[in-house]
C-alpha angles and dihedrals in degrees: 000000000000112000122222110231130197130189123213114200089026095161094063126086093260089050092053090052090051093049091051093051099039095049089060095040109114095211097047137075111200103222108161139029117187125204130149092200095053099030111161095007126115120262094253090062086075099025115035091181089068096054110138093005102087126035098206136116126211114263136185124272096259093053091048092052091049093050099049142065093203127030124208110202115207093168133119124280116268090020090064101057094069089050090051090049091053092047093049091048086057091051096251127146112237131210105193121199093181126087095251099104104024095092137042117256094265095050091042089054091052094052106025110014134249111353113243095215111018091162089073098052093089090060093056127093121195106249106221098120095194089066104023106034095127095048092049094066107114095356114169092204121028110198104206113212126246117265097240091042090052093054095046094044094050091047094053107027097091090053091048091053091054097044092249101124097103121208105306119003115208119220122191110192117199107195139181125239098252088073087074091062132234100293120112117262130166093229091056097055113117093243091053098043105035115100089003138110116197129186115215138180093010130160096051098311099112111101094223088066092081091046092054092046091053092046095050093040090058092049092046090053100041111012126233095332096057112151121239095244098024130120117293137194119247107263139167129192131191102229120188123171124199124198114219132182101264126109098230141002143078129223115190114197110187128185128192137161112224114215092223140035135030103238126189125224089253093052092049093047090051089051091052094046091051092048093051097037108136094019105121095193099052118072118190109204138181093225120074111264122246131197097236090061089057099039113117093010136096101227131098117228111210136183139162139204137188119227103205093184093064100020090241132141115217113201123183137191130184122195139159103252089215093045118039086006096056132344097023093050091046091055090044090053090048091051092051093046090052095044092246127140105286099235100047110137092007133116118228099188124066126224116272130216 
């Protein structure tokens, strides 16, 4: 049966990515796009690249919930939880791209503040399929991971599973400007951003830090099949993002010093390929990953090296922050939750050049 899908926050970058993937999804009919800013206007008013491809106008949230079986929420944290509550009250499945259901109430409080709807947290399953595929089956709320957290987690998870994280892994996240959203901001103006690289929210202040620590702590305690709300090992990560002048893309470069072993590059690559065997949207490669190879696609490109001089392991992951880091991963999580082939509606190749 074809499922009716609606997108809340459809005039943001995440919303555009969802529209693109859902309109080509063979098991979905895209029936409603919600946007306050573009209410009543045709889809191409917000997205010129969709002109003539989709005969829909932007509607309000209530109309979108009424017109869909599943709601994809590409709306800000805190503002999203009430929308999820309304959708669940109407019996709709929700795929949430915000941070509102990624963490338990205690962790959410530490990083975001008081949770608006803690009674719904138990319904949510963290939507990183590579680590939570089994738990996602039939999920009423899929909590899609953050883009930076996705890249760092995928880079380090195989090491966590083998007890090779060391004391404090360091993750440097180079990220494109679209991750900041579509709103106006002085620091995102061309004159401010061009030919510039700017670190932001460093020294443990980025909210994705807690998400990565929980992800890796679960894997360290239980291996690849760690449960979303299961026990986890105590873990800290030094997480430092850097904004660079590219439209889209994330490159996570992580460094850690395992307290045992002296692995070779070949051994580490074999470890990574074994860990991600059967995951269609993670490609472990011998070459170092680059953002342009991932741009426009929904895969993560991962590699790893051993630095024998310092005894460090360097693990890298490249993703499109709007693909595997947002809309692509949300559709992947939806597919898994519904028991559909995992890559339906998704794009495996990036854009080149």
